[in-house]
N, C-alpha and C positions, 0 to 999 in steps of 0.2 A: 064290813066286815074284807080287815085287808087278809088280802093273801099271794103267798108265795110259795116258793120254788128248790129246797137244797141242793148243789149238785152229789156229788161222790166224794164220799168226807173224808176215807182214808189213815184213821185214827188220826188227824188232825185236829184233835180237842183245843190248844188255843184259837186258831184259825171258826171255829165253827160257835165259843166262847165274844170272839175280836161280832161276830157279827148276834148275836141273844144282845150284848150289850150293849149294842150300838141303834138295834128295829126293836129294842125291845118288847118279843114276844109275850103275850099276852090274852088274858078273855078280850076270843073271838075271833083272833086271830086263826084261817086254817093255812098253815104247816106239813107243808108236804115231801119227804127228805126221796130223795129216790136210790135211793141204794148204797150199797161199799161203803157202808161202816170201818168197817175194817180192816184190818194185812194196812201190807204200807206203811201204814204212817208208823209212829208211835208211841200211840197211846187209843187203843183199839177197845182195850176194856177205858179206860177215861173219854170214851164218847158215846158207848154204851150206858154207862150211866148216866151219861149226864141227857141223852133221847131221854132217859126216863126218867129222866125229871119233871124235862118237859112237856109231860101229859096232863100235868095237873096243872096247865099254866095256860094251854094252848092248847089250836085243837089239831093235833100231833098225825099224820099219816105218811104210817115205816111204810116203805117198799120191796122187796126185795132184785138183790142182784145179785150180780156173778161168783163173788164174792162168801155171800154170802147161804148160792146156792152150794160152792162149796165145802163151808167147809158145815154143815147139816150134816150132807151127805161123805162127809171124810171119818164122823162116825158109826159107820157101820162100813165102810171100806177101803182096804189103805192103801190101795192104790191112787184113791181120791184122798186118801188125808196125805199122801207123799208131791202132791202134783200143786194139792193148795200147802203145803207145807212148801213150796218154790217159788209160787206164783207170791209170793206173802204173809205167808201166817205161822211163819216160825219170828212175826215181827207181832203179829195177835198175841201169840203166848207165848212169848216178855212182857211181854203187856201186863199183863198176867202175875208175872212170873211161876211160869206155869210148866214142865213134862209135858202135860200132854192134855185133851183135852175132859178129860174129869175132872183137873183142877179148874174148869168153869163154873164159874159161878151160874143154879140151873134160873132166877131171874132172869140170865144173861138167855141163854141158851131155851124160857119161854120167852122174850124180843126176839130172838130170831124167829122162830119159832109162827108167831105173827105176825110179820113181814109181811106184801099183797102182793102179786105177780102183779097190779097196774090200778092205777082209779081216775074218775072221772068228774068235770063237774059240767053247768052251762055251755064253756068254753072251752075249754080247755082235757088234754088227756095225757093223761104222766105215768110212762113203764119207763123203765132202766135200758132199754137200749133202745131200742125199733119197735115196730110193724109195719105187718104185712097188710097195705093198703087195703085193700077187698076182704080183707075183715075183719066182723068182727073183735069187740078185744077179747072176749068171753072167750075162742076161736082161736088167739093165737096159740100156738106151739112157743113151750118155754125158750126154744135156739133163737124166734124171733127175739123176741123180751128181757133177756137174761146176756144176748152174745152178744148177736147183731150188731154191729158197728154201722154210725151215722150212716154214710157211705151221699147218696141225693137220692133222699126217698120222698115219694110222691105225697101229694095228700088220700088224707084219709078220706074213706068213705065215709066214714060221719062230718065231715067237715068242719071238727076239732083239730084246733091247735096242736102238736103232741110236743107236749114239755121231757125229755128226757136227758138223761148221760152218759157212763161207760163211751163215748167215744174222747180222751181226753187229748183238749185245745195246748197241744205245749204254748200260742201263743199267749196263754190265758184268758184272753181272750169269746166268749161265746162262739155260736159259730149261730146263725139264725139264713134262716132261708125264708120266713114269709108264713108258712104254714108248718114250721118246726123246729122247736129248737133242741142246740145238745146245749147245756152248762156242764156239762166235767171241766172243769179248770186248769188238769192234774195240780190239786190242793199241795200232795203228798210232796212235788217232784219240784218243789221250787216258783211254785204255782198260783195258785189261787182260789180257795174257796166260793165259788159264787152261788148269792141267795136270786132269784130272782121277782119282781115284782107285780104279779100277773095282772094290778088292778093299773098302775104308772109306767108300767113296762123297762122303770130301771133294774139298771142290774147294782148289789150290791156288794162287795169283795171285801176280805177280810185276810191272809195269811197268817202263817205260824213266828211272824214277827210279830204280828200286830197290830202290821198296814194292817189299815180304811180305806178304799175307796169307793169312788159311786162312777159307773158307765152309763148314759144318756139312753134311755130306747133306741134299736135297733130301727134305723129311716130308709126309705123305701127306697128313695130318691136317686136321683142314680150319682153318681156325685164327675167331676172331668181331672 
């Protein structure tokens, strides 16, 4: 089984489609998406439709990001609605041709509601933002899972490697510290959408121009 993780998509449908075209996600593949499918980029609606379609072809695990948190909460809190619109929610509504949240299709709300706070395999665990090193995943507070930036995290008590997004890397390069990897490489801001192959360590990247490249695994050896 191939295992992949994809960082923050933020409405970048072209980049997502390019990764799928190159990697050909299919039966037997595990694909973990780390949240923030929506906002900022041009096609929130298209991204959610595409991910719904991917579920019929591979084992897709969709985590919740802070932008999904805001959008879900915006249904019942006008103050959150205003904040969400200013953080990219306006672009999300535009992608639906919508004036209000009532215009969002029910199946898209269902997709958002089904997103998970975390996921783990035998070797890794996946969160949108971060995790306290001394707390089990089930005990992690929402502020840490969805909002805390990468910083310099200590190894988790589980001994598993953390794969996360949220902390956008303006360099376009994943941030790898051995026991933790951040693969948000700012797809919506002219950067790359990163897909990490968990078994080989290679990073597959695509952008909104339709470009594609592969980066080698992280090398822990010191360099001159």
